[in-house]
Every structure is written in C-alpha cells, then in structure tokens.
C-alpha positions, 0 to 999 in steps of 0.5 A: 538501517538509516532509512528505517530510522529516518522513515520512523521519525517521519511517520512519528511526526505524521501521526502527531500531525494527524492526531492534532489535525495539523495539515501542514505537518501532514503535507511535510511528513507524509511525502518525506516518509515516502521518499525514505522508502524510495531512497531505500530501494535505490540504495539496495540497487533497485536500478540494477535489475528488472525486478528492482526497476519494476519494484521502484516503479511501484514505490514511486507510484505509491509515493504519488498516491500518498500525496494524492490522498492528503487532501480532504473532501476531494473525491476526484483527487482521492480517485486519482490516489486510488489509481496511483496505488492501484498501478503501484500494486500492478507493478508489484504484481508484475515484479513478484511474478518474476520470482514466482516459484511456489504455485502451491502457496499461491493456490492456497492464498488465492482461495483465502483471498477470494473469501476475503474479497467477498467479505471486503466487498460486502463490508464496503458496498453500503458505504462507498459512493456510487461514483466510486464503486467501480474504482474501489472494487477494481482496487480490491481485486488488484491488491488481492492479486498482488497478495497471491503473487507475493505468496507464490514468490520465492520462499527465500524472499520472505520480505516480499510476502511480509511486505505484501501482507502488511500493505494489504492490511494497511489498505483496510485501514484506509478503506475504513477511514474513508468510507466507514468510520473516520477516526485517528485510530485507523491511521494510528495502526494503518500508517505505520503498517503501510510504511513498514510494508513499503520498506519491506518491499523496497 
C-alpha cells in the first residue's frame, strides 16, 4: 500500500509537470515513480524466486526506458528507450511463461492479438519515420507476444493478465503521442495506466 500511495503521488506530480511543460518536474517525478514499482517488487520478495528475479529485470529495464523517453527531439535516445522497454517485455514474457497453465486462453488471446497487431501496424505505418519502422514493428510484435503469455499464465495470478493488458494499452498512448498526435491527453490516461500496470506486475 505504501508504494502504491507513493507512486500515485509521483504520478500526480508528473502529470502536472507534463501539463505545464515543466521539464525539471518530469525528470524528477518520472524516475521516482518507476523506483516505486521496483521497490514494491523487492518488498514482495522478487529476489527469492526465478520468476521474481525475471520480473524484477523487466521492471528495471522499464525504469531505464522511462528515463530514456524523457528527452524530446532525440530519435536515437527514443530508439534506446524502445529497446529497453522491448527487452523488458521479453523479460515479462519469459517470466509469464514459467507460470503457463492455460493454452486455451492463450490461443484465444493470440487470435485477438493478431487482429490487433494488423490494425496497429496499419495505423502506425503512415506516421512512423522510415528509420524507426523496424524498431517500432518489432516492439509491437513483442508486446503482443507478452500479452499472449500473460493470458496463458495461471488463472490464480490474475494480476499478471491485468498488468500486461494495462501495459499494452498504455503503449498505445505512447505511440499516439510520439507518432500520431502529440497531446497531453495521451499522457493524461497513458501514464497512470502504465504505472498501475507495472505495480500490478510487481
């Protein structure tokens, strides 16, 4: 509960900073919010199991991605951020695979995810710069696979699917903000959803 409250406070400050274009506030609040979900995982015993350690690696990579996405107008830094988040999703995929118990749910999710994947690529294709297309397309494929793995995880671990689904949706806000229509509205719903997702996974 402590980490949820602390993270909520950091996210509130982050949203105010984003709305007012206060870059110092973004640099302070965004990493602080990410530290909260990493600390939460440690408090829940992430270091005690293989599953926990892999999830922790994904959370730390997400923290790195958070920091790398802060600068504006830096395509190479943004690509590094995408890579960090992509590796984080790979870590989550590997962790969720350790708890794989529901092939039926995974199959249903895979069918839905494939349709969503085609729609996402068609939506993004006209807006993504040529030099970033490969990275963005690979990222979309990875987050789709992560969501399928989460759907196949143990039904007793519903936080896994909830966190994965929220993370997937929050990435749509990032994509829209960076490539389609830069607007505070994207961050207003995307950021709270993203941090809630990470805390659920933690």
